[in-house]
KOLTORVEX-335813 format. One record per atom (N, C-alpha, C, CB): residue in three letters; atom name; x, y, z. Coordinates in steps of 0.001 Angstrom, whole numbers. Each point is the difference from the previous one (the first is absolute). Glycine has a CB too. Layout:
REM KOLTORVEX-335813
<r 'Ala' 'CA' <X Y Z>>
...
END
This chain:
REM KOLTORVEX-335813
<r 'Met' 'N' <-1610 -11523 33143>>
<r 'Met' 'CA' <-539 1140 546>>
<r 'Met' 'C' <-1274 -232 -672>>
<r 'Met' 'CB' <2028 1621 425>>
<r 'Ala' 'N' <-3007 -1866 -177>>
<r 'Ala' 'CA' <-1812 274 -822>>
<r 'Ala' 'C' <-96 1229 -473>>
<r 'Ala' 'CB' <-1396 -1285 1544>>
<r 'Glu' 'N' <945 1427 -3026>>
<r 'Glu' 'CA' <-223 911 -636>>
<r 'Glu' 'C' <-1710 587 387>>
<r 'Glu' 'CB' <2085 -1070 -1787>>
<r 'Thr' 'N' <-2427 2326 2088>>
<r 'Thr' 'CA' <-1119 567 404>>
<r 'Thr' 'C' <-934 -268 -1583>>
<r 'Thr' 'CB' <1264 1986 2185>>
<r 'Leu' 'N' <-2356 -1948 -1942>>
<r 'Leu' 'CA' <-1198 450 -864>>
<r 'Leu' 'C' <734 1015 -799>>
<r 'Leu' 'CB' <-2112 -380 1643>>
<r 'Ala' 'N' <2466 1866 -1127>>
<r 'Ala' 'CA' <350 1013 -530>>
<r 'Ala' 'C' <1045 -139 -990>>
<r 'Ala' 'CB' <-782 912 1869>>
<r 'Asp' 'N' <1702 -1469 -681>>
<r 'Asp' 'CA' <1208 -458 -1313>>
<r 'Asp' 'C' <-317 -541 -1144>>
<r 'Asp' 'CB' <1283 -474 1482>>
<r 'Arg' 'N' <-2317 -494 -1475>>
<r 'Arg' 'CA' <104 -835 -1071>>
<r 'Arg' 'C' <-481 683 -1246>>
<r 'Arg' 'CB' <-231 -1902 1505>>
<r 'Ile' 'N' <-748 3142 -1237>>
<r 'Ile' 'CA' <-936 504 -614>>
<r 'Ile' 'C' <1032 1155 -571>>
<r 'Ile' 'CB' <-2366 -814 1464>>
<r 'Arg' 'N' <3465 1330 -916>>
<r 'Arg' 'CA' <803 942 -314>>
<r 'Arg' 'C' <860 -652 -950>>
<r 'Arg' 'CB' <-229 1252 2063>>
<r 'Ile' 'N' <1118 -2380 -1999>>
<r 'Ile' 'CA' <663 -737 -523>>
<r 'Ile' 'C' <-781 -512 -1620>>
<r 'Ile' 'CB' <1040 -492 2732>>
<r 'Leu' 'N' <-2340 403 -2504>>
<r 'Leu' 'CA' <-940 -71 -1468>>
<r 'Leu' 'C' <159 692 -1143>>
<r 'Leu' 'CB' <-1417 -346 1300>>
<r 'Leu' 'N' <845 1774 -183>>
<r 'Leu' 'CA' <-412 1325 -773>>
<r 'Leu' 'C' <1476 594 -465>>
<r 'Leu' 'CB' <-2416 613 1558>>
<r 'Glu' 'N' <3549 -693 -1045>>
<r 'Glu' 'CA' <1566 -282 -779>>
<r 'Glu' 'C' <247 105 -1334>>
<r 'Glu' 'CB' <244 -1427 1475>>
<r 'Asp' 'N' <-1002 -336 -1242>>
<r 'Asp' 'CA' <833 -1087 -997>>
<r 'Asp' 'C' <-1051 512 -1209>>
<r 'Asp' 'CB' <1030 -2604 1713>>
<r 'Met' 'N' <-2398 3006 -1427>>
<r 'Met' 'CA' <-759 653 -1122>>
<r 'Met' 'C' <-35 1199 -784>>
<r 'Met' 'CB' <-862 -1152 1086>>
<r 'Ser' 'N' <1707 2296 -371>>
<r 'Ser' 'CA' <323 1040 -172>>
<r 'Ser' 'C' <1326 -160 -1016>>
<r 'Ser' 'CB' <-1228 779 2300>>
<r 'Val' 'N' <2201 -1924 -1695>>
<r 'Val' 'CA' <1318 -69 -825>>
<r 'Val' 'C' <-691 -472 -1427>>
<r 'Val' 'CB' <1984 -739 2120>>
<r 'Asp' 'N' <-2559 -307 -2067>>
<r 'Asp' 'CA' <-746 -428 -1185>>
<r 'Asp' 'C' <-553 844 -1173>>
<r 'Asp' 'CB' <-447 -1417 1639>>
<r 'Ala' 'N' <-393 2571 -605>>
<r 'Ala' 'CA' <-239 873 -972>>
<r 'Ala' 'C' <635 1242 -922>>
<r 'Ala' 'CB' <-1349 -931 1363>>
<r 'Val' 'N' <2517 916 -256>>
<r 'Val' 'CA' <1145 789 -825>>
<r 'Val' 'C' <719 -469 -971>>
<r 'Val' 'CB' <215 868 1671>>
<r 'Glu' 'N' <152 -2161 -1437>>
<r 'Glu' 'CA' <494 -1120 -969>>
<r 'Glu' 'C' <-642 -184 -1251>>
<r 'Glu' 'CB' <558 -1075 1848>>
<r 'Gln' 'N' <-2129 1283 -1680>>
<r 'Gln' 'CA' <-719 -54 -1129>>
<r 'Gln' 'C' <52 1309 -1045>>
<r 'Gln' 'CB' <-1381 -1575 1515>>
<r 'Val' 'N' <1851 2523 -562>>
<r 'Val' 'CA' <-104 1872 -782>>
<r 'Val' 'C' <1495 -182 -992>>
<r 'Val' 'CB' <-1197 2083 2705>>
<r 'Val' 'N' <1985 -2779 -1917>>
<r 'Val' 'CA' <1381 -197 -419>>
<r 'Val' 'C' <202 -536 -1039>>
<r 'Val' 'CB' <484 -73 1772>>
<r 'Val' 'N' <-1542 -1318 -2026>>
<r 'Val' 'CA' <295 -722 -1053>>
<r 'Val' 'C' <-1063 565 -1232>>
<r 'Val' 'CB' <941 -2143 1651>>
<r 'Asp' 'N' <-1906 2902 -1381>>
<r 'Asp' 'CA' <-521 545 -1003>>
<r 'Asp' 'C' <757 1193 -612>>
<r 'Asp' 'CB' <-1966 -900 975>>
<r 'Tyr' 'N' <2603 1557 -182>>
<r 'Tyr' 'CA' <1059 1049 -87>>
<r 'Tyr' 'C' <1108 -782 -1322>>
<r 'Tyr' 'CB' <-258 1041 3149>>
<r 'Val' 'N' <826 -1946 -2821>>
<r 'Val' 'CA' <948 -623 -817>>
<r 'Val' 'C' <-229 -777 -1055>>
<r 'Val' 'CB' <879 151 1673>>
<r 'Val' 'N' <-2133 -516 -1933>>
<r 'Val' 'CA' <-1071 -584 -847>>
<r 'Val' 'C' <-221 1278 -1583>>
<r 'Val' 'CB' <-1438 -1422 2831>>
<r 'Arg' 'N' <718 2456 -2194>>
<r 'Arg' 'CA' <338 1433 -228>>
<r 'Arg' 'C' <942 607 -924>>
<r 'Arg' 'CB' <-569 -179 1961>>
<r 'Glu' 'N' <1514 12 -1360>>
<r 'Glu' 'CA' <1538 426 -230>>
<r 'Glu' 'C' <740 -1194 -1260>>
<r 'Glu' 'CB' <207 1052 3065>>
<r 'Leu' 'N' <-528 -2362 -2847>>
<r 'Leu' 'CA' <586 -931 -1094>>
<r 'Leu' 'C' <-535 298 -1048>>
<r 'Leu' 'CB' <399 -1688 1182>>
<r 'His' 'N' <-2148 2061 -1261>>
<r 'His' 'CA' <-645 134 -959>>
<r 'His' 'C' <535 1276 -883>>
<r 'His' 'CB' <-1835 -1258 1338>>
<r 'Asn' 'N' <2442 2365 -397>>
<r 'Asn' 'CA' <488 1403 -631>>
<r 'Asn' 'C' <1183 -305 -567>>
<r 'Asn' 'CB' <-968 1540 1569>>
<r 'Gly' 'N' <1529 -2719 -1983>>
<r 'Gly' 'CA' <1117 -222 -465>>
<r 'Gly' 'C' <1444 -63 1308>>
<r 'Gly' 'CB' <-1404 1214 -2427>>
<r 'Arg' 'N' <1589 -977 3752>>
<r 'Arg' 'CA' <992 133 807>>
<r 'Arg' 'C' <365 -1333 209>>
<r 'Arg' 'CB' <-641 2078 934>>
<r 'Arg' 'N' <1836 -1937 -963>>
<r 'Arg' 'CA' <654 -1679 827>>
<r 'Arg' 'C' <-214 -327 1239>>
<r 'Arg' 'CB' <1756 126 -1106>>
<r 'Leu' 'N' <-2156 -1237 1232>>
<r 'Leu' 'CA' <-468 -197 1731>>
<r 'Leu' 'C' <1483 275 764>>
<r 'Leu' 'CB' <-2185 -2240 -290>>
<r 'Asn' 'N' <3138 2050 11>>
<r 'Asn' 'CA' <1171 315 891>>
<r 'Asn' 'C' <-13 1679 563>>
<r 'Asn' 'CB' <1454 -2018 -1508>>
<r 'Glu' 'N' <-1590 2601 478>>
<r 'Glu' 'CA' <-571 1684 -41>>
<r 'Glu' 'C' <-1046 19 991>>
<r 'Glu' 'CB' <315 572 -2571>>
<r 'Ile' 'N' <-993 -1059 2278>>
<r 'Ile' 'CA' <-1453 -64 725>>
<r 'Ile' 'C' <73 -250 1545>>
<r 'Ile' 'CB' <-986 -989 -2183>>
<r 'Leu' 'N' <1513 -184 2514>>
<r 'Leu' 'CA' <443 -577 1228>>
<r 'Leu' 'C' <466 1134 678>>
<r 'Leu' 'CB' <572 -2232 -796>>
<r 'His' 'N' <519 3084 43>>
<r 'His' 'CA' <1041 729 980>>
<r 'His' 'C' <-923 1527 63>>
<r 'His' 'CB' <2859 -1374 -858>>
<r 'Asp' 'N' <-3890 1467 595>>
<r 'Asp' 'CA' <-837 1123 219>>
<r 'Asp' 'C' <-251 456 1467>>
<r 'Asp' 'CB' <-992 -748 -2078>>
<r 'Pro' 'N' <959 2026 2471>>
<r 'Pro' 'CA' <-223 109 1183>>
<r 'Pro' 'C' <-1304 -225 292>>
<r 'Pro' 'CB' <1708 1269 110>>
<r 'Tyr' 'N' <-2816 -1314 -908>>
<r 'Tyr' 'CA' <-1191 -350 444>>
<r 'Tyr' 'C' <-10 -1207 96>>
<r 'Tyr' 'CB' <-955 1596 -731>>
<r 'Val' 'N' <1652 -2701 456>>
<r 'Val' 'CA' <45 -1208 510>>
<r 'Val' 'C' <925 -45 1239>>
<r 'Val' 'CB' <-541 -858 -2269>>
<r 'Arg' 'N' <1674 1084 2387>>
<r 'Arg' 'CA' <549 -80 1320>>
<r 'Arg' 'C' <-361 903 1013>>
<r 'Arg' 'CB' <1609 -835 -1084>>
<r 'Asn' 'N' <-2264 1887 728>>
<r 'Asn' 'CA' <-674 394 1498>>
<r 'Asn' 'C' <-1238 -769 217>>
<r 'Asn' 'CB' <803 2405 -70>>
<r 'Arg' 'N' <-1288 -3420 -555>>
<r 'Arg' 'CA' <-1126 -684 638>>
<r 'Arg' 'C' <-42 -1283 234>>
<r 'Arg' 'CB' <-958 1450 -822>>
<r 'Leu' 'N' <2104 -2239 341>>
<r 'Leu' 'CA' <384 -1447 165>>
<r 'Leu' 'C' <1173 -143 396>>
<r 'Leu' 'CB' <-1267 -626 -1476>>
<r 'Ser' 'N' <2059 -503 2324>>
<r 'Ser' 'CA' <1141 -303 468>>
<r 'Ser' 'C' <445 -973 -1428>>
<r 'Ser' 'CB' <-555 256 3036>>
<r 'Glu' 'N' <1413 -528 -2687>>
<r 'Glu' 'CA' <925 -773 -874>>
<r 'Glu' 'C' <-773 -1191 -236>>
<r 'Glu' 'CB' <2217 874 857>>
<r 'Glu' 'N' <-2466 -1211 208>>
<r 'Glu' 'CA' <-361 -1823 298>>
<r 'Glu' 'C' <-1326 406 -428>>
<r 'Glu' 'CB' <1453 -1340 2322>>
<r 'Arg' 'N' <-2443 2233 -2195>>
<r 'Arg' 'CA' <-1570 73 -641>>
<r 'Arg' 'C' <287 84 -1533>>
<r 'Arg' 'CB' <-1302 1422 2088>>
<r 'Val' 'N' <2233 -544 -2482>>
<r 'Val' 'CA' <389 124 -1649>>
<r 'Val' 'C' <103 -1472 -290>>
<r 'Val' 'CB' <1499 2372 -149>>
<r 'Ala' 'N' <-1018 -2996 439>>
<r 'Ala' 'CA' <828 -1511 -511>>
<r 'Ala' 'C' <-1364 -882 34>>
<r 'Ala' 'CB' <2865 110 1286>>
<r 'Lys' 'N' <-3570 275 -476>>
<r 'Lys' 'CA' <-1741 -885 80>>
<r 'Lys' 'C' <-577 266 -992>>
<r 'Lys' 'CB' <-599 122 2141>>
<r 'Met' 'N' <333 1501 -1847>>
<r 'Met' 'CA' <-767 613 -1394>>
<r 'Met' 'C' <478 -484 -1124>>
<r 'Met' 'CB' <-378 1983 894>>
<r 'Leu' 'N' <1573 -2119 -1290>>
<r 'Leu' 'CA' <212 -987 -1695>>
<r 'Leu' 'C' <-591 -1103 -62>>
<r 'Leu' 'CB' <2086 547 -389>>
<r 'Asp' 'N' <-2413 -1322 1382>>
<r 'Asp' 'CA' <-988 -1168 -366>>
<r 'Asp' 'C' <-1282 554 -267>>
<r 'Asp' 'CB' <1115 -1637 1394>>
<r 'Asp' 'N' <-1560 2651 -1866>>
<r 'Asp' 'CA' <-1262 88 -64>>
<r 'Asp' 'C' <-425 -396 -1605>>
<r 'Asp' 'CB' <35 1825 2124>>
<r 'Pro' 'N' <-1190 -2371 -2217>>
<r 'Pro' 'CA' <165 -253 -1470>>
<r 'Pro' 'C' <-111 888 -1221>>
<r 'Pro' 'CB' <-676 -1725 978>>
<r 'Ser' 'N' <-142 2647 -248>>
<r 'Ser' 'CA' <-104 1259 -948>>
<r 'Ser' 'C' <1636 677 -314>>
<r 'Ser' 'CB' <-2723 594 1186>>
<r 'Ile' 'N' <3467 -255 -203>>
<r 'Ile' 'CA' <1374 157 -784>>
<r 'Ile' 'C' <644 -875 -745>>
<r 'Ile' 'CB' <257 1135 1463>>
<r 'Ala' 'N' <-251 -2325 -1367>>
<r 'Ala' 'CA' <150 -1053 -858>>
<r 'Ala' 'C' <-472 354 -1562>>
<r 'Ala' 'CB' <-324 -1517 2178>>
<r 'Glu' 'N' <-899 1623 -2062>>
<r 'Glu' 'CA' <-696 133 -1451>>
<r 'Glu' 'C' <693 1350 -452>>
<r 'Glu' 'CB' <-2569 -1235 473>>
<r 'Ala' 'N' <2477 2239 499>>
<r 'Ala' 'CA' <563 893 -943>>
<r 'Ala' 'C' <1298 212 -156>>
<r 'Ala' 'CB' <-1716 842 312>>
<r 'Val' 'N' <2758 -1298 493>>
<r 'Val' 'CA' <1068 -393 -535>>
<r 'Val' 'C' <29 -738 -1442>>
<r 'Val' 'CB' <462 24 2371>>
<r 'Asp' 'N' <-1069 -1278 -2204>>
<r 'Asp' 'CA' <-210 -813 -1255>>
<r 'Asp' 'C' <-243 869 -1334>>
<r 'Asp' 'CB' <-1013 -1815 1564>>
<r 'Gln' 'N' <-16 2729 -1696>>
<r 'Gln' 'CA' <-709 716 -757>>
<r 'Gln' 'C' <1311 865 -616>>
<r 'Gln' 'CB' <-2546 -92 1422>>
<r 'Ala' 'N' <3127 747 -176>>
<r 'Ala' 'CA' <1174 985 -710>>
<r 'Ala' 'C' <1091 -632 -808>>
<r 'Ala' 'CB' <-288 1431 1900>>
<r 'Val' 'N' <659 -2836 -1119>>
<r 'Val' 'CA' <866 -715 -739>>
<r 'Val' 'C' <-163 -94 -1664>>
<r 'Val' 'CB' <89 -1172 2259>>
<r 'His' 'N' <-1509 644 -2327>>
<r 'His' 'CA' <-797 -378 -1516>>
<r 'His' 'C' <213 1259 -460>>
<r 'His' 'CB' <-1995 -1752 387>>
<r 'Glu' 'N' <1478 3094 -78>>
<r 'Glu' 'CA' <-111 1241 -916>>
<r 'Glu' 'C' <1392 530 -249>>
<r 'Glu' 'CB' <-2309 646 904>>
<r 'Ser' 'N' <3132 -1018 151>>
<r 'Ser' 'CA' <1647 78 -587>>
<r 'Ser' 'C' <310 -775 -1094>>
<r 'Ser' 'CB' <774 296 2109>>
<r 'Phe' 'N' <-858 -1697 -2132>>
<r 'Phe' 'CA' <251 -739 -1150>>
<r 'Phe' 'C' <-733 188 -1364>>
<r 'Phe' 'CB' <558 -1401 1737>>
<r 'Glu' 'N' <-1823 2135 -1507>>
<r 'Glu' 'CA' <-845 806 -1632>>
<r 'Glu' 'C' <969 772 -204>>
<r 'Glu' 'CB' <-2613 290 222>>
<r 'Lys' 'N' <2716 1043 728>>
<r 'Lys' 'CA' <481 933 -605>>
<r 'Lys' 'C' <1451 26 18>>
<r 'Lys' 'CB' <-1982 1008 410>>
<r 'Arg' 'N' <2871 -2176 -53>>
<r 'Arg' 'CA' <1698 -246 -82>>
<r 'Arg' 'C' <202 1104 718>>
<r 'Arg' 'CB' <703 -1120 -2275>>
<r 'Glu' 'N' <-999 1547 3320>>
<r 'Glu' 'CA' <462 904 1126>>
<r 'Glu' 'C' <382 -753 1016>>
<r 'Glu' 'CB' <-1356 1694 -521>>
<r 'Phe' 'N' <2744 -1864 730>>
<r 'Phe' 'CA' <40 -1399 1179>>
<r 'Phe' 'C' <912 1292 1214>>
<r 'Phe' 'CB' <495 -3383 -1973>>
<r 'Gly' 'N' <-260 4379 1264>>
<r 'Gly' 'CA' <740 927 941>>
<r 'Gly' 'C' <1179 -402 1225>>
<r 'Gly' 'CB' <-2279 1028 -543>>
<r 'Phe' 'N' <3428 -1851 -168>>
<r 'Phe' 'CA' <1061 -809 331>>
<r 'Phe' 'C' <699 1085 -56>>
<r 'Phe' 'CB' <-291 -2300 -726>>
<r 'Gly' 'N' <525 3249 -454>>
<r 'Gly' 'CA' <710 778 452>>
<r 'Gly' 'C' <-144 1485 504>>
<r 'Gly' 'CB' <790 -1600 -1200>>
<r 'Asp' 'N' <-1684 1672 1595>>
<r 'Asp' 'CA' <-354 1027 805>>
<r 'Asp' 'C' <231 451 1915>>
<r 'Asp' 'CB' <-1492 -616 -2261>>
END
């Protein structure tokens, strides 16, 4: 069955809105990582869970800004010797 132009526009707009929500959550995760929180803890926040499905969270983790923030947090942990293994 062929999609109408209206269907195509609707799908495009839905995709754009999901991408915008995902970017807001990426910004939140990066900010919380810079505040010293653990990624696993942040990913279980209601703020994240209420906005993205499990699949979208997994996709979001591929974002380079999250990888950079995690790398920086790990680097800072080693500098401070605060590994958090016993917490």
